[in-house]
Backbone bond lengths (Angstrom), bond angles and torsions (degrees), N, CA, C in turn:
res aa  C-N    CA-C-N  psi(-1)  N-CA   C-N-CA  omega(-1)  CA-C   N-CA-C  phi
1 M - - - 1.463 - - 1.512 110.08 -
2 S 1.322 116.52 140.56 1.447 118.55 -177.47 1.545 109.84 -75.16
3 S 1.341 114.87 163.89 1.449 118.47 -177.60 1.537 111.21 -64.77
4 A 1.357 117.68 -31.07 1.478 119.32 177.63 1.526 109.37 -65.60
5 G 1.304 117.89 -39.43 1.475 119.93 178.32 1.483 110.57 -67.42
6 L 1.301 118.63 -38.05 1.468 119.89 177.34 1.541 111.89 -66.33
7 E 1.312 115.89 -36.51 1.446 119.00 176.90 1.526 112.32 -63.86
8 W 1.319 116.45 -40.56 1.480 120.13 176.31 1.510 111.92 -69.66
9 L 1.333 117.53 -27.31 1.451 120.43 175.62 1.528 109.10 -66.60
10 I 1.344 118.55 -39.08 1.464 121.25 178.17 1.503 109.86 -64.40
11 V 1.348 118.16 -42.34 1.476 121.66 178.27 1.528 109.05 -62.81
12 F 1.328 117.10 -41.50 1.475 119.65 179.57 1.545 110.26 -64.15
13 V 1.340 117.45 -40.17 1.485 119.80 176.42 1.516 111.32 -60.84
14 F 1.336 116.86 -42.87 1.452 120.55 176.35 1.496 113.14 -57.42
15 L 1.367 115.06 -51.72 1.452 119.85 -177.93 1.559 109.86 -65.66
16 L 1.295 118.86 -36.40 1.474 121.75 177.47 1.505 109.22 -60.59
17 F 1.342 118.93 -45.42 1.437 121.49 -178.47 1.529 111.23 -67.75
18 V 1.356 116.00 -41.42 1.466 117.33 -179.94 1.518 111.85 -62.87
19 F 1.322 117.68 -48.20 1.449 120.56 -179.85 1.510 112.00 -69.74
20 G 1.313 117.83 -37.70 1.466 121.24 178.86 1.505 111.35 -66.28
21 L 1.332 117.85 -43.08 1.462 120.60 179.73 1.519 112.76 -71.92
22 T 1.327 116.75 -28.02 1.473 120.04 174.72 1.532 109.57 -67.42
23 F 1.309 116.50 -42.80 1.469 121.33 177.55 1.540 109.94 -66.13
24 A 1.326 117.05 -41.78 1.486 122.28 -179.06 1.549 108.09 -64.35
25 E 1.315 116.99 -36.95 1.478 119.68 178.35 1.536 111.38 -66.04
26 A 1.318 116.77 -39.94 1.446 118.98 176.25 1.514 111.11 -66.27
27 L 1.313 118.35 -40.20 1.474 120.14 175.76 1.534 110.73 -62.29
28 W 1.300 117.43 -40.81 1.462 122.42 -177.20 1.560 107.78 -63.69
29 L 1.290 119.48 -44.07 1.448 119.89 177.79 1.510 113.43 -64.71
30 S 1.329 116.20 -39.70 1.482 119.56 -179.18 1.519 110.75 -72.41
31 K 1.338 118.71 -34.68 1.469 121.10 178.03 1.513 111.80 -67.56
32 K 1.364 116.52 -31.95 1.476 119.75 177.68 1.527 111.79 -79.75
33 N 1.327 116.16 -0.12 1.466 122.43 -179.06 1.528 114.00 62.18
34 W 1.335 115.36 31.24 1.440 118.81 176.28 1.516 111.48 -81.89
35 A 1.352 117.29 -32.25 1.451 122.89 178.99 1.501 108.44 -160.33
36 A 1.355 114.55 164.02 1.456 119.37 176.03 1.544 110.27 -66.78
37 F 1.281 116.89 161.33 1.496 119.38 -177.46 1.545 112.25 -59.70
38 G 1.304 117.42 -40.03 1.482 119.80 -179.98 1.510 111.97 -63.46
39 K 1.275 118.61 -44.59 1.432 122.90 178.44 1.550 111.13 -66.18
40 S 1.315 114.42 -39.02 1.477 120.13 177.01 1.490 111.59 -63.98
41 L 1.339 117.16 -40.07 1.481 122.20 179.91 1.530 110.10 -67.92
42 V 1.299 117.47 -40.81 1.470 121.32 176.25 1.545 109.52 -61.40
43 F 1.309 116.61 -44.54 1.439 121.19 177.89 1.529 112.18 -60.70
44 A 1.326 116.17 -49.28 1.477 120.32 -176.50 1.560 109.97 -65.57
45 V 1.283 118.71 -44.31 1.467 121.55 -178.14 1.549 109.44 -66.72
46 T 1.305 117.04 -46.79 1.479 120.22 -177.49 1.519 110.45 -63.20
47 T 1.329 120.04 -48.63 1.449 119.90 -176.70 1.534 110.86 -69.44
48 N 1.308 117.89 -37.25 1.481 117.70 -178.86 1.523 111.84 -70.63
49 V 1.332 118.36 -38.51 1.487 121.05 178.22 1.512 109.36 -66.16
50 F 1.293 119.00 -46.45 1.452 122.77 179.40 1.492 111.47 -66.68
51 G 1.314 117.85 -47.11 1.446 121.92 -179.52 1.510 114.23 -64.60
52 F 1.339 116.13 -41.17 1.454 119.16 178.54 1.513 110.64 -69.63
53 S 1.293 117.59 -39.88 1.484 120.07 -179.89 1.521 111.83 -62.21
54 V 1.293 117.96 -51.42 1.466 121.72 -177.94 1.573 109.39 -70.82
55 G 1.306 116.27 -40.63 1.450 119.40 179.09 1.511 115.34 -63.94
56 F 1.330 117.30 -43.94 1.468 120.63 176.73 1.529 110.85 -70.10
57 F 1.319 116.75 -31.35 1.473 117.51 177.60 1.503 111.56 -67.66
58 A 1.355 118.47 -42.18 1.433 121.84 176.77 1.545 110.95 -63.62
59 L 1.322 115.17 -42.38 1.466 118.18 177.37 1.494 112.04 -62.91
60 F 1.325 117.66 -40.02 1.445 122.86 177.19 1.531 112.07 -62.93
61 V 1.282 117.30 -42.35 1.468 121.00 179.02 1.519 110.88 -64.19
62 V 1.310 118.57 -44.87 1.482 122.49 178.71 1.504 109.00 -60.78
63 F 1.316 119.50 -50.27 1.446 120.24 -177.10 1.530 111.87 -69.02
64 L 1.306 117.53 -32.30 1.471 121.10 177.34 1.537 110.89 -66.36
65 V 1.296 117.26 -41.62 1.458 120.59 179.34 1.530 110.17 -66.11
66 I 1.322 117.53 -43.66 1.459 119.11 177.67 1.547 110.35 -65.92
67 F 1.319 117.83 -40.46 1.441 120.56 176.62 1.520 112.30 -61.04
68 M 1.327 117.10 -39.03 1.458 119.47 179.43 1.550 110.28 -70.31
69 L 1.333 119.04 -33.41 1.442 121.12 175.74 1.548 111.18 -65.64
70 V 1.340 115.45 -41.36 1.457 120.57 178.58 1.540 111.03 -69.05
71 W 1.293 118.20 -45.04 1.442 124.28 -176.96 1.563 110.69 -60.45
72 D 1.297 114.91 -43.52 1.461 121.55 -174.56 1.566 110.42 -78.64
73 G 1.345 116.28 -22.35 1.440 119.88 -176.79 1.528 112.37 88.53
74 A 1.344 114.99 4.19 1.449 120.25 -179.14 1.550 111.97 -75.04
75 I 1.311 116.06 -9.61 1.455 118.33 179.61 1.546 112.06 -67.92
76 K 1.322 115.85 -20.38 1.463 119.39 176.99 1.512 111.56 -69.89
77 N 1.329 115.70 -31.42 1.491 120.82 -179.46 1.499 111.70 -101.99
78 Y 1.305 118.05 12.66 1.470 122.32 -179.87 1.515 109.83 -65.17
79 K 1.324 118.42 118.68 1.456 121.97 -170.20 1.523 114.67 -69.40
80 Y 1.320 117.77 -20.48 1.458 119.69 -179.54 1.531 111.78 -92.99
81 G 1.292 117.84 -7.98 1.464 122.17 174.49 1.516 112.46 68.63
82 D 1.342 112.50 -153.61 1.502 119.73 -178.54 1.498 110.41 -67.30
83 A 1.337 119.35 -31.93 1.455 120.41 -177.47 1.531 110.11 -63.41
84 G 1.317 117.45 -36.94 1.466 120.64 179.58 1.564 111.06 -68.77
85 I 1.313 116.50 -38.93 1.455 119.33 177.92 1.534 109.67 -67.97
86 I 1.314 118.20 -43.37 1.439 121.52 178.52 1.557 111.27 -62.74
87 A 1.306 116.48 -41.08 1.450 120.76 176.86 1.516 112.39 -63.23
88 A 1.321 117.07 -39.82 1.447 121.19 178.12 1.511 110.50 -66.68
89 L 1.333 117.93 -42.09 1.458 121.35 178.01 1.551 112.22 -64.96
90 A 1.348 115.81 -39.44 1.450 120.83 179.09 1.544 108.63 -66.49
91 F 1.334 117.06 -40.53 1.456 118.27 176.58 1.510 111.63 -62.71
92 G 1.307 117.62 -42.93 1.466 121.38 179.40 1.529 112.03 -62.27
93 A 1.346 115.37 -41.19 1.462 119.37 -177.70 1.521 112.66 -73.97
94 L 1.332 117.47 -35.67 1.468 120.86 -176.11 1.523 113.78 -90.25
95 F 1.331 117.91 -20.51 1.448 120.10 -179.55 1.520 111.79 -62.60
96 F 1.319 115.07 -44.00 1.465 120.29 -174.49 1.548 112.78 -58.94
97 P 1.339 121.37 -55.87 1.457 117.93 -178.91 1.567 113.35 -68.88
98 L 1.337 116.56 -33.01 1.449 119.17 -179.99 1.539 110.10 -68.56
99 F 1.312 116.65 -41.46 1.467 118.63 -179.21 1.565 108.57 -68.85
100 L 1.335 117.64 -38.92 1.457 119.15 176.43 1.530 111.60 -61.71
101 A 1.324 117.53 -40.73 1.448 121.31 179.60 1.544 110.40 -63.48
102 L 1.329 115.13 -44.33 1.463 118.97 179.46 1.552 112.75 -65.81
103 C 1.312 115.74 -36.07 1.470 119.64 173.83 1.532 111.26 -61.42
104 K 1.314 115.03 -46.65 1.439 119.68 179.14 1.548 112.19 -59.78
105 R 1.313 115.00 -43.68 1.446 117.64 -179.63 1.507 112.46 -66.80
106 L 1.350 116.12 -38.96 1.457 120.17 178.85 1.529 111.64 -65.59
107 F 1.335 116.67 -41.94 1.457 120.61 179.59 1.511 112.72 -72.76
108 L 1.325 118.64 -26.94 1.488 121.77 172.05 1.551 109.16 -63.09
109 R 1.276 114.14 -36.68 1.469 117.64 -179.91 1.546 111.54 -77.30
110 I 1.346 115.55 -45.13 1.449 120.41 -179.78 1.522 112.46 -59.34
111 L 1.346 115.70 -44.54 1.457 119.30 -177.77 1.536 111.47 -85.29
112 K 1.320 117.87 4.44 1.453 124.23 177.18 1.535 111.02 54.97
113 I 1.326 116.42 46.53 1.456 123.57 179.09 1.500 110.05 -88.69
114 Q 1.329 117.51 -52.32 1.457 121.97 -177.58 1.486 108.88 -158.72
115 T 1.345 115.22 152.84 1.491 122.03 176.78 1.511 109.26 -134.48
116 G 1.309 116.95 174.21 1.449 120.13 173.83 1.512 113.43 85.83
117 R 1.308 112.60 -162.64 1.440 120.48 -177.02 1.513 114.22 -63.48
118 A 1.298 115.61 -38.00 1.483 119.94 -179.20 1.533 110.81 -61.86
119 A 1.327 117.07 -35.24 1.451 120.32 -179.79 1.545 110.82 -70.27
120 W 1.318 115.99 -37.81 1.477 119.80 177.31 1.550 109.97 -64.34
121 I 1.325 114.79 -46.54 1.500 119.23 -177.81 1.513 108.65 -63.30
122 F 1.320 117.93 -46.47 1.487 120.25 178.74 1.526 110.83 -59.99
123 S 1.325 118.44 -43.57 1.452 121.36 -179.07 1.531 113.09 -59.73
124 F 1.316 116.29 -46.95 1.453 120.45 -178.52 1.530 111.50 -72.18
125 V 1.307 119.07 -41.55 1.463 120.81 -178.36 1.530 110.02 -66.90
126 S 1.320 116.93 -45.52 1.452 118.58 -179.07 1.526 112.41 -67.46
127 S 1.351 116.71 -35.02 1.467 119.40 178.34 1.488 112.33 -67.38
128 V 1.317 115.52 -46.74 1.491 119.65 179.74 1.526 110.31 -62.58
129 L 1.337 117.92 -45.26 1.451 120.74 178.81 1.530 109.93 -60.78
130 L 1.299 116.80 -44.06 1.457 120.20 -176.31 1.541 110.69 -64.09
131 V 1.304 116.98 -45.85 1.471 121.40 -178.12 1.520 109.92 -68.95
132 V 1.315 117.39 -47.66 1.484 119.52 -176.53 1.530 111.73 -65.54
133 L 1.339 115.85 -45.69 1.471 117.43 -178.35 1.544 113.25 -73.52
134 S 1.324 117.57 -40.31 1.463 118.63 -176.93 1.534 112.73 -73.51
135 L 1.307 116.64 -25.01 1.480 119.24 175.95 1.524 112.87 -101.12
136 G 1.319 116.52 -32.80 1.453 119.09 -176.55 1.535 114.68 -73.84
137 V 1.304 117.50 -44.22 1.447 120.71 179.86 1.557 111.98 -62.78
138 P 1.319 120.25 -47.53 1.454 118.29 176.64 1.535 112.59 -63.11
139 C 1.312 117.99 -37.33 1.481 119.29 175.02 1.494 112.99 -64.21
140 L 1.334 118.11 -39.40 1.436 122.20 175.29 1.551 110.87 -64.60
141 A 1.332 115.07 -44.17 1.477 119.94 179.02 1.543 109.56 -62.57
142 G 1.318 117.49 -40.92 1.456 120.62 179.43 1.536 110.95 -65.59
143 F 1.342 115.40 -40.45 1.466 117.87 177.75 1.513 111.49 -63.79
144 L 1.326 117.94 -41.53 1.443 118.41 -179.67 1.543 112.47 -73.79
145 L 1.286 118.78 -31.46 1.449 120.24 179.78 1.535 114.37 -78.70
146 F 1.301 116.71 -32.04 1.489 119.94 -175.19 1.523 115.80 -103.26
147 R 1.292 118.72 9.13 1.476 118.56 179.83 1.473 110.48 -84.48
């Protein structure tokens, strides 16, 4: 298989995990009797689309700014040094799952699905699983296919 085909395979794996985990999240909510399957699916799709859009945009902006600093050579004169770059990378990496979790918690409240401690736990667990699996498995597959 050509490298272009393998690259599209990685994209397909990412999309498969995102859509599969979104559907699994809706099933999880309906099995716990928090909401009907239709309402759960609307919740899962809405929060994931919004969370992924804003999260990837923030990650893109952070990496673009760092790339521009490196490309221009201005990183040598960067007054915050390595600590500033590490802080920016940490912000970019942690913003995405935390924002997704807060979106899920907010929409659980707006749609009157669940409140309290159970809603917070569900929000963080589903967000971390979604981010780790949807990004980690394609990265692992890419590593194994392209080494």
